[in-house]
C-alpha positions as CSV (number, residue, x, y, z in Angstrom):
1,M,3.7,-70.1,4.3
2,A,0.0,-70.0,4.1
3,L,-1.9,-66.7,3.3
4,K,-4.5,-65.7,5.8
5,I,-7.8,-64.4,4.3
6,G,-9.0,-62.7,7.4
7,S,-11.7,-65.2,8.4
8,E,-10.3,-65.3,11.9
9,D,-11.7,-61.7,12.6
10,K,-15.4,-62.3,11.8
11,K,-16.5,-58.9,13.0
12,K,-14.4,-57.0,10.5
13,V,-15.6,-59.2,7.7
14,A,-19.3,-58.6,8.7
15,I,-18.9,-54.8,8.8
16,A,-17.2,-54.8,5.4
17,G,-20.0,-56.8,3.9
18,V,-22.7,-54.5,5.3
19,L,-20.9,-51.4,4.0
20,T,-20.6,-53.0,0.6
21,V,-24.3,-53.6,0.4
22,I,-25.1,-50.0,1.5
23,V,-22.7,-48.6,-1.2
24,I,-24.3,-50.8,-3.9
25,A,-27.8,-49.7,-2.8
26,L,-26.9,-46.0,-2.9
27,G,-25.2,-46.3,-6.2
28,W,-28.2,-48.1,-7.7
29,N,-30.5,-45.3,-6.4
30,V,-28.3,-42.5,-7.9
31,F,-27.9,-44.3,-11.3
32,S,-31.6,-45.1,-11.6
33,S,-32.6,-41.5,-11.0
34,Y,-30.2,-40.3,-13.8
35,F,-31.1,-43.0,-16.3
36,G,-34.8,-43.0,-16.6
37,G,-36.0,-43.5,-13.1
38,E,-39.3,-42.0,-12.0
39,T,-39.1,-38.4,-11.0
40,T,-41.8,-36.8,-9.0
41,P,-42.1,-33.0,-9.0
42,P,-41.7,-31.4,-5.6
43,P,-45.0,-30.5,-4.0
44,E,-46.0,-26.8,-4.4
45,A,-45.9,-24.9,-1.2
46,P,-49.3,-23.4,-0.5
47,A,-49.4,-19.6,-0.3
48,Q,-50.2,-18.7,3.3
49,V,-51.2,-15.3,4.3
50,V,-51.0,-14.3,7.9
51,S,-53.7,-11.9,9.1
52,T,-53.0,-9.2,11.6
53,T,-54.3,-11.3,14.4
54,G,-51.6,-13.9,13.8
55,A,-53.9,-16.8,12.6
56,P,-54.0,-17.8,8.9
57,S,-57.0,-16.2,7.2
58,H,-58.8,-18.3,4.5
59,E,-60.4,-15.2,2.9
60,A,-57.1,-13.4,2.6
61,A,-55.6,-16.5,0.9
62,V,-58.5,-16.7,-1.6
63,K,-58.2,-12.9,-2.3
64,T,-54.4,-13.3,-3.0
65,G,-55.0,-16.2,-5.3
66,A,-57.7,-14.3,-7.2
67,S,-55.5,-11.2,-7.6
68,M,-52.6,-13.2,-8.9
69,A,-54.9,-14.9,-11.4
70,S,-56.2,-11.5,-12.6
71,L,-52.8,-10.2,-13.7
72,D,-52.5,-9.7,-17.4
73,P,-49.1,-10.5,-18.8
74,T,-49.8,-9.0,-22.3
75,L,-48.1,-5.9,-23.5
76,H,-50.1,-2.7,-24.0
77,P,-48.5,-0.6,-26.7
78,E,-50.7,2.5,-25.9
79,W,-49.3,2.6,-22.4
80,M,-45.8,2.3,-23.7
81,A,-46.4,5.1,-26.2
82,A,-47.8,7.3,-23.5
83,A,-44.6,6.7,-21.4
84,E,-42.3,7.4,-24.4
85,S,-44.1,10.7,-25.2
86,L,-43.2,12.2,-21.8
87,R,-41.0,15.3,-22.2
88,Y,-38.4,16.4,-19.7
89,T,-39.4,19.8,-18.4
90,G,-36.7,20.5,-15.8
91,A,-34.6,23.7,-15.6
92,G,-31.3,22.0,-16.2
93,R,-29.8,19.7,-18.8
94,N,-31.6,16.4,-19.4
95,I,-29.1,13.7,-18.4
96,F,-31.1,11.0,-20.1
97,S,-30.9,12.6,-23.6
98,M,-27.7,12.8,-25.7
99,S,-29.3,15.5,-28.0
100,S,-30.5,18.0,-25.4
101,A,-28.8,21.4,-25.3
102,P,-26.2,21.8,-22.6
103,E,-27.0,24.2,-19.7
104,Q,-25.7,27.7,-20.2
105,M,-22.8,28.4,-17.9
106,E,-22.2,31.7,-16.2
107,Q,-19.5,33.8,-17.9
108,A,-16.4,34.6,-16.0
109,K,-16.3,38.1,-14.6
110,G,-12.5,38.4,-14.7
111,P,-9.5,36.7,-16.1
112,V,-8.9,33.2,-14.7
113,R,-5.2,33.7,-14.3
114,P,-3.8,37.0,-13.3
115,S,-1.6,38.9,-15.7
116,A,2.2,38.8,-15.3
117,A,2.2,42.4,-13.8
118,A,-0.4,41.5,-11.3
119,A,1.4,38.3,-10.4
120,A,4.6,40.2,-9.9
121,A,2.9,42.8,-7.7
122,M,1.6,40.0,-5.5
123,Q,5.0,38.5,-5.1
124,P,7.0,39.8,-2.1
125,Q,9.9,41.9,-3.1
126,G,13.1,40.7,-1.5
127,P,13.5,39.0,1.9
128,P,11.1,40.0,4.7
129,P,12.4,42.6,7.1
130,P,13.9,41.3,10.3
131,P,11.7,41.3,13.3
132,P,12.0,44.2,15.8
133,I,14.1,43.6,18.8
134,D,11.8,43.1,21.8
135,L,14.2,44.4,24.5
136,K,13.5,47.6,26.4
137,F,16.4,49.9,27.6
138,F,15.3,51.5,30.9
139,G,18.6,52.6,32.4
140,Y,22.4,52.4,32.6
141,E,25.3,53.0,35.0
142,S,28.9,53.9,34.5
143,K,31.5,52.9,37.2
144,Q,35.2,53.2,36.7
145,G,34.8,53.6,32.9
146,V,32.6,50.4,32.6
147,K,29.1,51.0,31.3
148,R,26.3,48.6,32.2
149,A,22.8,48.7,30.7
150,F,19.6,47.6,32.3
151,L,17.4,45.7,29.8
152,L,13.9,44.3,30.1
153,H,12.7,41.3,28.1
154,G,9.2,40.3,29.1
155,D,9.4,39.8,32.9
156,D,13.2,39.2,32.9
157,V,15.7,41.9,33.8
158,Y,19.2,41.8,32.3
159,I,22.3,43.8,33.3
160,A,24.8,43.8,30.4
161,S,28.0,45.5,29.4
162,E,29.2,46.2,25.9
163,G,30.0,42.9,24.1
164,D,27.7,40.8,26.3
165,V,25.0,38.5,24.8
166,V,21.5,38.8,26.3
167,D,19.0,35.9,26.2
168,H,21.4,33.9,23.9
169,R,20.3,36.1,21.0
170,Y,21.0,39.8,21.4
171,K,24.6,41.3,21.6
172,V,25.1,44.7,23.2
173,V,27.2,46.7,20.7
174,S,27.4,50.1,22.4
175,I,25.8,51.9,25.4
176,Q,25.1,55.6,25.3
177,P,23.3,57.7,27.9
178,F,20.0,57.9,26.0
179,S,20.2,54.9,23.5
180,I,21.8,51.5,23.1
181,Q,22.9,49.6,20.0
182,I,21.8,45.9,20.0
183,N,22.7,43.3,17.3
184,D,20.1,40.5,16.7
185,L,22.6,37.7,16.1
186,P,20.3,35.2,14.1
187,F,19.3,38.0,11.7
188,N,22.6,39.9,11.8
189,N,20.5,43.1,12.3
190,T,21.6,46.0,14.5
191,Q,19.0,48.4,15.9
192,S,19.1,51.3,18.2
193,L,16.8,51.3,21.2
194,P,15.9,54.5,23.0
195,L,16.0,55.0,26.8
196,I,12.5,54.5,28.2
197,Q,11.6,56.8,31.1
198,N,9.5,55.3,33.9
């Protein structure tokens, strides 16, 4: 069996040869710049000053170049000594000095924490009292030994006998002609409500 070299496809061989030449040329250029080839410094960009009219001004470019040339890079110790001799004259503490005196703080006018007696006086003693029952007793009736009271809660009117629960919260304990006993079920608190005359 004979080995084919690829000469039958002449286009592929030609492209491979051209690419090989290009790679060798690029490699030679890179290696020659690293190993002693001539290097030319990049050209300096000219300083261009644009005038307010939008066109470059030759006089402004000359003035800019002259002012840059007149800068003096030498140190001036007398200027530095004058800057170092400045003293801070503010009213507060100098934050740039470690040896400056701290600012005087205002003294407290009272104890920071209250005493044990004052703290105990501020604490509520025992549980809070139960809220007042907000029903109004404005009348009753008694028929055949059964007493029924007329109660008002906001805009709602309730008619209840002894043992009934009003508004899912208040239980009627006893009904008297001039007062009624109501138990507030959530707080287990019984209060007497007087009869209100219209």
